[in-house]
C-alpha positions as CSV (number, residue, x, y, z in Angstrom):
1,M,136.4,188.1,195.5
2,A,135.8,187.0,199.0
3,I,134.6,183.5,197.9
4,L,137.9,182.8,196.0
5,S,140.0,183.9,199.0
6,K,138.2,181.5,201.2
7,I,138.6,178.7,198.8
8,R,142.3,179.3,198.8
9,E,142.4,179.3,202.5
10,R,140.8,175.8,202.6
11,T,142.4,174.1,199.6
12,I,143.8,171.0,201.5
13,F,140.5,170.7,203.4
14,L,138.5,170.8,200.2
15,I,140.7,168.2,198.4
16,L,140.1,165.7,201.4
17,I,136.4,166.4,201.3
18,I,136.1,165.9,197.5
19,G,138.1,162.7,197.8
20,M,135.8,161.3,200.5
21,A,132.7,162.4,198.5
22,L,133.9,160.4,195.4
23,F,134.8,157.4,197.5
24,A,131.4,157.5,199.1
25,F,129.7,157.7,195.7
26,V,131.6,154.7,194.4
27,V,130.9,152.7,197.5
28,G,127.3,153.7,197.6
29,D,126.8,152.7,194.1
30,A,128.4,149.3,194.7
31,F,126.1,148.6,197.7
32,N,123.1,149.6,195.6
33,G,124.0,147.1,193.0
34,G,125.2,149.8,190.6
35,N,121.8,151.5,190.6
36,S,122.8,154.0,188.0
37,A,120.9,152.6,184.9
38,K,118.9,155.9,184.6
39,V,122.0,158.1,184.3
40,D,122.1,157.4,180.5
41,V,118.4,157.8,180.0
42,V,116.5,161.1,180.2
43,G,113.1,159.4,180.1
44,E,110.8,156.6,178.8
45,V,107.7,156.6,176.6
46,N,105.7,153.4,176.9
47,G,108.8,151.5,177.9
48,E,111.0,152.9,175.1
49,A,114.0,154.9,176.4
50,I,115.1,158.4,175.3
51,S,118.8,158.2,175.6
52,R,120.9,161.1,177.2
53,T,123.2,161.1,174.2
54,D,120.4,161.6,171.7
55,F,118.7,164.2,173.9
56,S,121.9,166.1,174.4
57,Q,122.7,166.3,170.8
58,Q,119.3,167.5,169.8
59,L,119.4,170.0,172.7
60,E,122.7,171.5,171.4
61,A,121.4,171.6,167.9
62,Y,118.2,173.3,169.0
63,K,120.2,176.0,171.0
64,T,122.5,176.6,168.0
65,R,119.4,177.1,165.9
66,V,117.5,179.5,168.1
67,G,120.4,181.3,169.7
68,R,119.8,183.2,172.9
69,N,116.1,183.6,172.4
70,V,115.2,180.9,174.9
71,S,116.6,179.8,178.3
72,E,118.2,176.5,179.0
73,T,115.0,175.0,180.5
74,Q,112.8,176.4,177.6
75,A,115.3,174.6,175.1
76,M,115.2,171.5,177.2
77,N,111.4,171.4,177.3
78,A,111.0,172.1,173.5
79,V,113.4,169.1,172.8
80,W,111.7,166.9,175.2
81,D,108.3,167.6,173.8
82,G,109.5,166.9,170.3
83,L,111.1,163.5,171.3
84,V,107.9,162.4,173.3
85,S,105.7,163.4,170.4
86,E,107.9,161.4,168.0
87,Q,107.8,158.3,170.1
88,V,104.1,158.5,170.8
89,Y,103.2,158.8,167.1
90,N,105.8,156.1,166.0
91,E,104.2,153.6,168.3
92,Q,100.7,154.4,166.8
93,L,102.1,154.1,163.3
94,D,103.7,150.7,164.2
95,K,100.4,149.4,165.5
96,A,98.6,150.7,162.3
97,G,101.3,149.2,160.0
98,I,102.1,152.5,158.4
99,V,105.7,153.1,157.4
100,V,107.1,156.6,156.5
101,G,110.0,155.8,154.1
102,E,113.0,157.8,152.8
103,D,111.2,158.4,149.4
104,D,108.2,159.9,151.2
105,V,110.6,162.4,153.1
106,W,112.4,163.1,149.8
107,Q,109.2,163.9,148.0
108,S,108.1,166.2,150.7
109,I,111.4,168.0,150.6
110,I,111.5,168.6,146.9
111,S,107.9,169.9,147.1
112,M,109.1,172.9,149.1
113,Q,108.3,176.2,147.5
114,Y,111.9,177.3,147.9
115,F,113.1,174.5,145.5
116,Q,110.1,174.7,143.2
117,T,110.3,178.4,142.5
118,D,114.0,179.2,142.6
119,P,115.5,179.4,139.1
120,S,118.6,177.7,140.4
121,F,116.8,174.4,140.5
122,K,115.3,174.5,137.0
123,N,116.8,172.9,133.9
124,E,117.3,174.6,130.5
125,A,113.6,174.1,129.6
126,G,112.5,175.9,132.7
127,L,111.3,172.8,134.5
128,F,112.1,171.7,138.0
129,D,115.1,169.4,138.2
130,E,115.5,167.4,141.4
131,E,119.0,166.5,140.5
132,K,120.0,170.1,141.1
133,V,118.5,169.8,144.6
134,K,120.6,166.7,145.3
135,D,123.7,168.6,144.1
136,F,122.8,171.5,146.4
137,I,122.5,169.3,149.4
138,A,125.8,167.4,148.5
139,N,127.7,170.7,148.4
140,M,126.3,171.8,151.7
141,Q,127.5,168.4,153.2
142,E,130.9,168.7,151.6
143,D,131.3,172.3,152.9
144,A,130.6,171.1,156.5
145,V,133.0,168.2,156.4
146,G,136.0,169.2,158.4
147,A,134.5,172.6,159.3
148,A,134.8,173.7,162.9
149,N,131.8,173.4,165.2
150,G,130.0,176.7,165.3
151,S,131.2,177.7,161.8
152,Q,128.8,179.0,159.3
153,E,129.2,175.9,157.1
154,K,128.6,173.6,160.0
155,N,125.5,175.5,161.1
156,I,124.1,175.5,157.7
157,W,124.4,171.8,157.4
158,L,123.0,171.2,160.9
159,N,120.0,173.4,160.0
160,W,119.5,171.4,156.9
161,L,119.5,168.1,158.7
162,N,117.0,169.6,161.1
163,T,114.8,170.5,158.1
164,E,114.9,166.9,156.9
165,E,114.0,165.7,160.3
166,S,111.2,168.2,160.5
167,H,109.7,166.9,157.3
168,R,110.0,163.3,158.5
169,K,108.3,164.2,161.8
170,N,105.5,166.1,160.1
171,L,104.8,163.1,157.7
172,V,104.6,160.8,160.7
173,R,102.2,163.0,162.4
174,N,100.1,163.8,159.3
175,S,100.0,160.1,158.3
176,Y,98.4,159.2,161.6
177,N,96.1,162.2,161.8
178,N,94.9,161.6,158.2
179,L,94.3,157.8,159.1
180,V,92.1,159.0,162.1
181,N,90.3,161.7,160.2
182,A,89.3,159.1,157.5
183,G,87.5,157.2,160.3
184,L,85.7,160.3,161.6
185,G,82.2,161.1,160.5
186,A,78.5,160.9,161.3
187,S,75.5,159.0,160.2
188,L,72.2,160.5,158.8
189,E,70.6,159.3,162.1
190,E,73.0,161.3,164.1
191,G,72.3,164.3,161.7
192,K,68.6,163.9,162.5
193,R,69.3,163.9,166.3
194,D,71.3,167.1,165.9
195,Y,68.5,168.7,164.0
196,L,66.0,167.8,166.7
197,Y,68.5,169.0,169.4
198,T,68.8,172.3,167.7
199,N,65.2,173.0,166.9
200,S,63.1,171.4,169.7
201,S,61.7,173.4,172.5
202,T,60.1,172.6,176.0
203,T,57.7,174.5,178.1
204,A,57.7,173.6,181.8
205,Q,56.6,174.7,185.3
206,Y,59.3,175.0,187.9
207,V,60.1,175.7,191.5
208,Y,63.4,177.5,192.0
209,I,65.0,177.8,195.5
210,P,68.3,179.9,195.3
211,Y,71.5,178.9,197.1
212,T,71.5,182.4,198.6
213,S,68.4,181.3,200.7
214,I,70.9,179.7,203.1
215,A,73.6,181.8,204.7
216,D,77.2,180.6,204.4
217,S,77.5,181.2,208.1
218,L,75.0,178.3,208.8
219,I,77.3,175.7,207.1
220,T,80.6,174.3,208.6
221,V,82.8,172.8,206.0
222,T,85.2,170.2,207.3
223,N,88.4,168.6,205.9
224,S,86.3,165.5,205.4
225,D,83.9,167.5,203.1
226,Y,86.8,168.8,201.1
227,N,88.4,165.5,200.8
228,T,85.2,163.9,199.6
229,Y,84.9,166.4,196.8
230,I,88.6,166.1,195.8
231,N,88.4,162.4,195.7
232,E,85.2,162.5,193.6
233,H,86.9,164.8,191.1
234,S,90.5,163.6,191.5
235,K,91.3,163.9,187.9
236,E,90.7,167.6,188.0
237,Y,92.9,168.0,191.1
238,Q,96.1,166.4,190.1
239,V,99.3,168.3,191.1
240,E,102.8,168.0,189.9
241,K,105.6,167.4,192.4
242,S,106.7,170.9,193.8
243,R,108.7,172.5,196.6
244,S,108.2,175.8,198.5
245,I,111.0,177.8,200.0
246,K,111.5,181.1,201.7
247,Y,114.7,183.0,201.5
248,V,116.8,186.1,202.4
249,K,118.9,187.7,199.7
250,F,122.1,189.5,200.6
251,D,122.8,192.0,197.9
252,I,126.5,193.0,197.7
253,N,126.2,196.7,197.4
254,A,129.0,199.3,197.6
255,S,129.1,201.1,201.0
256,E,129.3,204.8,201.3
257,D,133.0,204.4,202.2
258,D,133.4,202.4,198.9
259,K,131.6,205.2,196.9
260,N,133.7,207.9,198.5
261,A,137.0,206.1,197.8
262,I,136.0,205.7,194.1
263,K,135.0,209.3,193.9
264,A,138.2,210.5,195.5
265,S,140.3,208.3,193.1
266,L,138.5,209.7,190.0
267,S,139.0,213.3,191.3
268,E,142.8,212.8,191.1
269,N,142.5,213.0,187.3
270,I,140.8,216.4,187.1
271,S,144.0,218.3,186.6
272,E,145.5,216.2,183.9
273,M,142.2,216.1,182.0
274,K,142.0,219.8,182.0
275,S,145.5,220.3,180.7
276,T,145.8,217.6,178.1
277,T,145.5,218.3,174.4
278,D,144.6,214.7,173.6
279,I,141.7,213.8,176.0
280,V,140.8,210.6,174.1
281,T,144.3,209.1,174.4
282,L,144.5,210.1,178.1
283,I,141.1,208.4,178.9
284,N,142.1,205.3,176.9
285,D,145.5,205.2,178.8
286,I,143.7,205.5,182.2
287,K,141.3,202.7,181.0
288,S,137.9,204.1,181.5
289,D,135.2,201.5,182.5
290,L,133.0,202.8,179.6
291,A,133.9,203.7,176.1
292,I,133.8,207.3,175.1
293,D,130.6,208.6,173.5
294,N,131.4,211.1,170.8
295,N,127.8,212.1,170.2
296,F,126.6,215.6,170.9
297,I,124.1,215.5,173.8
298,F,120.9,217.5,174.3
299,N,120.1,218.9,177.7
300,D,117.3,216.4,178.4
301,K,119.8,213.5,177.9
302,L,122.4,214.9,180.3
303,P,122.5,213.8,184.0
304,K,120.6,216.4,186.0
305,E,123.5,216.9,188.3
306,V,125.7,218.4,185.5
307,S,123.3,219.5,182.7
308,A,123.4,223.2,183.6
309,Q,127.1,223.2,184.3
310,A,128.0,221.3,181.1
311,L,126.0,223.4,178.6
312,T,127.3,226.7,180.2
313,A,130.8,225.6,180.5
314,N,133.7,226.5,178.1
315,V,135.4,224.0,175.9
316,G,138.2,222.4,177.9
317,D,136.4,222.6,181.2
318,V,136.0,219.5,183.3
319,V,132.7,218.7,185.1
320,G,132.2,216.2,187.9
321,P,132.7,213.8,189.5
322,Y,128.9,212.9,189.3
323,E,127.1,209.7,189.7
324,E,125.0,208.1,186.8
325,N,123.6,204.6,186.3
326,G,126.0,202.9,188.7
327,Y,129.1,204.8,187.6
328,Y,131.1,207.9,188.8
329,K,132.0,210.0,185.9
330,L,134.4,212.8,185.1
331,S,133.7,214.7,181.8
332,K,135.6,217.2,179.7
333,V,133.7,219.5,177.5
334,V,135.1,218.9,174.0
335,A,132.7,221.0,171.9
336,L,129.5,222.9,172.0
337,K,127.0,223.6,169.2
338,K,123.5,224.1,168.3
339,M,121.7,221.2,166.6
340,P,118.1,220.3,165.5
341,D,116.5,217.4,167.4
342,S,114.8,216.2,164.1
343,V,115.6,216.4,160.4
344,K,113.4,215.8,157.3
345,S,115.2,214.6,154.3
346,R,115.0,212.8,150.9
347,H,117.6,210.9,149.0
348,I,118.6,209.2,145.7
349,I,120.7,206.0,146.0
350,I,123.0,204.2,143.6
351,P,124.2,201.0,145.2
352,Y,127.3,199.2,143.9
353,L,128.7,195.6,143.9
354,G,129.7,194.7,147.5
355,S,127.6,197.5,149.2
356,T,125.2,196.4,152.1
357,R,122.0,194.7,150.9
358,S,122.9,195.4,147.3
359,T,122.1,193.2,144.3
360,S,123.9,195.6,141.9
361,T,126.7,194.5,139.6
362,K,127.8,198.1,139.1
363,T,131.4,198.7,140.2
364,K,132.1,201.4,142.9
365,E,133.8,203.6,140.4
366,A,130.8,203.3,137.9
367,A,128.3,204.1,140.7
368,K,130.4,207.2,141.6
369,K,130.3,208.5,138.1
370,T,126.5,207.8,137.9
371,I,125.7,209.6,141.1
372,D,127.9,212.6,140.1
373,S,126.1,212.9,136.8
374,I,122.6,212.8,138.5
375,F,123.8,215.3,141.1
376,K,124.4,217.8,138.3
377,L,120.8,217.3,137.1
378,V,119.0,217.6,140.5
379,K,121.0,219.9,142.7
380,N,119.0,222.9,141.5
381,S,115.7,221.2,140.7
382,S,113.4,219.6,143.2
383,S,111.0,218.3,140.6
384,R,113.9,216.4,138.8
385,F,115.1,215.1,142.2
386,I,111.6,213.6,142.9
387,A,111.1,212.2,139.4
388,I,114.6,210.5,139.4
389,A,114.2,209.1,142.9
390,D,111.0,207.5,142.0
391,K,112.5,206.0,138.8
392,I,115.8,204.6,140.2
393,N,115.5,204.1,144.0
394,S,115.1,200.5,145.0
395,D,114.3,201.0,148.7
396,G,111.1,201.9,150.5
397,T,111.3,205.6,149.3
398,K,110.5,204.6,145.7
399,G,107.3,206.2,144.8
400,K,107.7,208.9,147.5
401,G,110.2,211.1,145.7
402,G,112.9,209.6,147.8
403,D,111.3,211.0,151.0
404,I,113.0,209.7,154.2
405,G,110.6,211.7,156.4
406,W,111.4,213.1,159.9
407,V,114.3,211.4,161.7
408,S,115.0,212.2,165.3
409,K,118.6,212.6,166.5
410,D,118.2,209.5,168.8
411,G,116.9,207.5,165.8
412,A,119.5,208.7,163.4
413,F,122.4,207.8,165.7
414,S,120.9,204.4,166.7
415,P,122.4,201.0,165.5
416,N,119.5,200.8,162.9
417,F,120.5,203.9,161.0
418,D,123.7,204.5,158.9
419,L,126.2,206.7,160.8
420,D,127.4,208.5,157.6
421,F,123.9,209.4,156.6
422,A,123.1,210.6,160.2
423,N,126.3,212.8,160.4
424,F,125.3,214.5,157.2
425,L,121.8,215.3,158.4
426,F,122.8,216.7,161.7
427,D,126.0,218.4,160.7
428,N,124.5,220.5,157.8
429,K,121.8,223.2,157.5
430,K,118.4,223.2,155.9
431,G,118.5,223.2,152.1
432,T,122.0,221.4,151.8
433,I,122.3,218.9,149.0
434,Q,125.4,216.8,148.6
435,V,126.8,213.4,147.5
436,V,127.4,211.1,150.5
437,E,128.8,207.7,150.6
438,T,127.4,205.1,153.1
439,K,127.6,201.4,153.5
440,F,124.6,201.1,151.3
441,G,126.2,202.9,148.3
442,Y,126.3,206.6,147.0
443,H,123.4,208.9,147.9
444,I,122.4,212.4,146.9
445,I,120.9,213.7,150.2
446,K,118.8,216.8,150.4
447,I,117.9,218.3,153.8
448,D,114.4,219.6,153.5
449,D,113.6,220.8,157.0
450,Q,114.9,220.9,160.5
451,K,113.2,221.8,163.8
452,N,114.0,222.5,167.5
453,N,117.5,223.9,167.2
454,Q,119.1,223.8,170.7
455,N,122.4,223.7,172.5
456,T,124.3,220.4,172.7
457,V,127.5,219.4,174.2
458,Q,130.2,216.8,173.3
459,L,131.9,215.2,176.3
460,A,134.8,213.0,176.7
461,T,134.1,211.1,179.9
462,L,136.2,209.0,182.3
463,S,134.0,206.4,184.1
464,R,134.5,204.2,187.1
465,Q,132.0,201.6,188.0
466,I,130.7,201.7,191.5
467,V,131.5,198.3,192.9
468,P,131.9,197.0,196.4
469,S,135.3,196.6,198.0
470,V,136.8,193.2,199.1
471,G,136.1,194.3,202.7
472,T,132.4,195.0,201.9
473,E,132.1,191.7,200.0
474,N,133.5,189.9,203.1
475,K,131.0,191.6,205.3
476,F,128.1,190.4,203.3
477,Y,129.6,186.8,203.0
478,Q,129.9,186.7,206.8
479,D,126.3,188.0,207.3
480,A,125.0,185.3,205.1
481,E,127.2,182.6,206.6
482,T,126.1,183.6,210.2
483,F,122.4,183.8,209.2
484,A,122.6,180.3,207.6
485,S,124.5,178.9,210.6
486,E,122.0,180.2,213.2
487,I,119.0,178.8,211.2
488,S,120.8,175.4,210.8
489,K,121.1,175.2,214.6
490,G,117.3,175.4,214.9
491,V,116.8,179.1,215.5
492,N,113.5,180.4,213.8
493,F,114.0,181.8,210.4
494,D,111.4,184.5,210.6
495,D,112.5,185.6,214.1
496,V,116.1,186.1,213.1
497,A,115.1,187.9,209.9
498,K,112.9,190.2,211.8
499,E,115.5,190.9,214.4
500,K,118.1,191.8,211.8
501,E,115.6,193.5,209.5
502,Y,116.1,191.1,206.6
503,K,113.6,191.0,203.8
504,V,112.0,187.5,203.6
505,S,110.9,186.5,200.1
506,Y,109.0,183.4,199.1
507,G,109.2,180.8,196.2
508,N,106.0,178.8,196.3
509,K,105.3,175.6,194.3
510,L,108.6,175.5,192.5
511,K,108.6,172.9,189.7
512,E,111.2,170.1,189.5
513,L,112.5,171.2,186.1
514,G,112.0,175.0,186.7
515,E,114.9,177.6,186.6
516,N,113.3,180.7,188.0
517,V,112.7,181.7,191.7
518,P,110.2,184.5,192.2
519,G,112.2,187.7,193.3
520,L,115.6,186.5,191.9
521,K,117.0,187.4,188.6
522,G,118.5,184.9,186.1
523,N,118.7,181.2,186.2
524,Q,118.4,179.7,189.7
525,R,118.5,176.0,188.8
526,Q,120.9,175.3,191.7
527,I,118.4,176.3,194.3
528,I,115.5,174.3,192.6
529,R,117.7,171.2,192.3
530,W,118.7,171.4,196.0
531,S,115.1,171.7,197.1
532,F,114.3,168.5,195.2
533,E,117.3,166.4,196.3
534,G,116.4,163.4,198.3
535,D,118.3,164.3,201.4
536,T,116.9,167.8,201.5
537,D,114.2,167.6,204.3
538,I,111.6,170.3,205.5
539,N,113.6,173.1,207.4
540,A,116.9,172.2,205.6
541,V,119.0,175.5,205.0
542,K,121.6,176.3,202.5
543,R,123.5,179.3,201.4
544,F,123.9,180.0,197.6
545,D,126.0,182.3,195.6
546,V,123.9,184.2,193.2
547,D,124.6,187.1,190.7
548,G,125.3,190.1,192.9
549,G,125.2,188.5,196.3
550,Y,124.2,185.5,198.3
551,V,120.8,183.7,199.1
552,V,120.0,181.9,202.3
553,A,117.1,179.5,201.7
554,I,115.0,177.3,203.9
555,L,112.7,174.5,202.5
556,T,109.3,175.0,203.8
557,N,107.1,172.5,202.0
558,K,107.2,169.4,199.8
559,T,104.3,168.5,197.6
560,A,104.2,164.9,196.1
561,K,102.9,164.2,192.6
562,G,99.3,163.0,192.8
563,T,95.9,164.2,194.2
564,A,96.1,167.6,195.8
565,K,95.9,168.1,199.5
566,V,93.1,170.0,201.1
567,A,95.4,172.8,202.2
568,D,96.5,173.4,198.5
569,V,93.0,173.8,197.0
570,A,90.6,174.6,199.9
571,G,90.3,178.2,198.9
572,Q,89.8,177.2,195.2
573,I,86.9,174.7,196.0
574,K,85.3,176.2,199.1
575,A,82.5,177.9,197.1
576,I,81.8,174.6,195.1
577,V,81.7,172.5,198.3
578,L,79.4,175.0,200.0
579,K,77.1,175.0,197.0
580,N,76.9,171.2,197.0
581,M,76.1,171.2,200.7
582,K,73.4,173.9,200.3
583,A,72.0,171.8,197.3
584,A,71.6,168.7,199.5
585,M,70.0,170.8,202.2
586,I,67.5,172.3,199.9
587,A,66.7,169.0,198.1
588,K,65.7,167.6,201.4
589,K,63.1,170.2,201.7
590,M,61.4,169.2,198.5
591,T,59.3,166.4,200.1
592,S,55.9,166.9,198.6
593,S,54.7,165.4,195.3
594,T,53.4,168.4,193.6
595,L,55.1,171.7,192.6
596,E,52.4,173.7,194.3
597,E,53.0,171.9,197.6
598,I,56.8,172.2,197.2
599,A,56.5,176.0,196.5
600,K,54.2,176.5,199.5
601,E,56.7,174.5,201.9
602,N,59.5,176.7,200.8
603,T,57.6,180.0,200.6
604,V,58.2,180.5,196.8
605,T,55.9,180.5,193.8
606,V,55.6,178.2,190.8
607,M,57.1,179.7,187.7
608,T,56.9,178.9,184.0
609,A,59.8,178.5,181.5
610,S,58.4,178.9,178.1
611,K,60.0,177.2,174.9
612,V,63.5,176.8,176.2
613,T,66.0,175.0,174.0
614,L,69.1,173.0,174.6
615,V,71.0,175.3,172.2
616,S,70.3,178.3,174.4
617,P,69.6,176.8,177.9
618,T,68.5,180.0,179.6
619,I,65.6,180.4,182.0
620,S,63.9,183.8,182.1
621,G,64.4,185.5,185.4
622,V,67.1,183.0,186.6
623,G,69.8,182.9,183.9
624,R,71.8,180.1,182.2
625,E,70.8,176.7,183.7
626,P,72.0,174.0,181.2
627,A,71.5,171.1,183.6
628,V,67.9,172.1,184.4
629,V,67.0,172.7,180.7
630,G,68.5,169.4,179.9
631,A,66.3,167.7,182.5
632,M,63.2,169.4,181.2
633,S,64.2,168.3,177.6
634,N,64.4,164.6,178.8
635,A,61.4,164.6,181.2
636,K,58.1,163.1,180.3
637,E,55.1,165.5,180.2
638,G,53.3,165.7,183.6
639,E,56.2,164.1,185.5
640,V,57.5,165.9,188.5
641,I,61.3,165.8,189.0
642,K,62.7,167.2,192.2
643,G,66.2,168.2,193.5
644,I,67.8,169.3,190.3
645,K,71.0,171.0,191.1
646,G,71.5,174.1,189.0
647,V,74.0,176.9,188.6
648,K,72.1,179.3,190.9
649,G,69.9,177.0,193.0
650,V,67.9,173.8,193.2
651,F,64.8,173.1,191.0
652,A,61.8,171.0,190.9
653,I,60.2,170.8,187.3
654,K,57.1,169.6,185.5
655,V,57.0,169.6,181.7
656,T,53.7,170.9,180.2
657,S,54.4,170.7,176.6
658,K,57.1,169.9,173.9
659,E,57.4,171.2,170.5
660,N,59.4,169.3,167.8
661,P,60.3,170.7,164.4
662,A,58.9,169.4,161.1
663,E,60.4,166.2,159.7
664,L,63.0,166.8,156.9
665,D,63.4,164.7,153.6
666,N,67.1,164.6,154.2
667,Y,69.4,165.3,157.2
668,G,72.6,165.4,155.1
669,T,73.3,169.0,156.0
670,F,73.3,168.3,159.7
671,R,75.3,165.1,159.2
672,N,78.0,167.1,157.4
673,K,78.2,169.7,160.1
674,L,78.7,166.9,162.7
675,S,81.4,165.3,160.5
676,A,83.3,168.5,160.1
677,K,83.1,169.1,163.9
678,A,84.5,165.7,164.5
679,K,87.4,166.2,162.1
680,N,88.2,169.5,163.8
681,K,88.6,167.7,167.0
682,S,91.4,165.7,165.5
683,T,93.7,168.6,166.5
684,Q,93.2,167.3,170.1
685,L,94.5,163.8,169.0
686,Y,98.0,164.2,170.2
687,N,97.1,165.4,173.8
688,A,94.8,162.3,174.0
689,L,97.5,160.0,172.9
690,K,100.1,161.5,175.3
691,E,97.6,161.3,178.1
692,A,97.1,157.6,177.4
693,S,100.8,157.0,177.3
694,D,103.1,155.9,180.1
695,I,105.7,158.8,180.2
696,E,108.6,158.7,182.7
697,D,110.7,161.9,182.9
698,Y,114.1,161.7,184.5
699,R,115.6,164.9,183.4
700,A,115.5,166.4,186.8
701,N,118.1,163.8,187.9
702,I,120.5,164.9,185.2
703,Y,120.0,168.5,184.6
């Protein structure tokens, strides 16, 4: 690789640079009074530290548990959220004087359905015996002692420890939630108010002036207007720390000269591939970049460049070189035959001790005798086949006469299907019935039907991956270095990119703990870390090595944590600010004391809203207007209220009548409804506790 060669050329220079950097780090730390206290802490919750050691251990345990299903950042966030939750709840429990003890955890563990229902944990009387659970756990621990990290025994024990910890955390959370729930409820008076709220109605006259009566073009919204709104609603417009970049990616792709050289090299093997009688050994000796695929291939699965040639060739012919999926290939025709693309079959299975997914205690020899005796009964009788399959099959074909159904060739030769079973289905004709051994046991397989017989070909293929040469790699490296150097000297990024026809991509609002950059594949944590480093200023430029090439990035914007800037949210809030400004202008026009005069001044009419309710705050002809209906509900009869800002316009109202429902003897039903509603909100408890906590996150300084 070009990178490695350049490192070798500069070995002494690099050693000096690294030494000077280490010296600067030590000296800098000394002058800063050893300001590295946060190195061993990934965060704090209300002053309580989350240690780096504890975090790292839990992170590794989490990744072991979930495997490759999550990225590094996703795993890190999951562990962080768990530790923060634990500390938030522990603090509340300490204040409440609640202690979750080891016995509480143990009782929760032995209550697990797994232990309660498994016969292994019952005594001779058939009753649950917790001593057996203790023995089970002790054996797991003993097996893990001395076992290598990553071993099955070690992983089983770590998973068990995680189970215990999960029970403890759940008890902590549930204890506090239950305590809060116990204090949630409602009084009869609150129930009465809810009854009235639900069933009362109001009739009122109103004047409505829509916002659309003032054209947007008549209003100029200034930065001051935006800032006023943002400051008044600052809680809604808080932003995280973020960075924005733009970049050019230099993909190291093979040149036409590289391709021609690979193709020419591959062609040198044509003669030997034609003459050999052992093509598999030859290809293995030459060391193909892809393993040989022994499957018979249908026409629609062959590369278009060679499909016609391969299916009309003779056995022993060589086709290619041809290009497919990033490889040049040379294929020898090994065999030709007609095959169906789908087969319908049924089976009877006798598993034995040790066969896959088997619970049978039958030996392999005994299973073979059983299947042979059944074969004699069913080979000439479809009805017996179906009856016996329904009686003895233990898989999903039980009750279906052993019917497997239609299986396509691609499905049969996939990793999810047994290869021996598949070979039998596609190597034999309709009506064939035979005993077949697979990894699941012994089968009697009967081929009921086949369809779409067509020509197929078996190829032995020598493959060479199309990769760039060292010279091509060096060219892309020099292009990236030159571009980065020019931008670092102050030349405009976009101008150079346009001149050289480079594609400019953008990564906007990158988060401090993110790992993805739009347009780039894989984990790009290195780019994000650089953009957040203290000495990376606006217009700073850096070249990065990425999978398949290089990236030259420039930092275009820094956003601090706090209240959003106008530029960041102007597009989002423009319509709201416009509406507020229109509302103020319209309200100023409502100067008269009666609805009739207000209507006349604004060239509109007085309307009536009949029997509107708070439960369904809709005004006929206008739409949903909760603020206006709320004002009607609270206004006194005959009182004129002006300048009410609604959803679609500004209103002036006068209540003409109110209707209240009949008094009830008891408001318990409504109280109970409010109590249930309050208890349901306990699910929001953690978010409220977290928001009220002082949480400091230092992970970005470490990871």
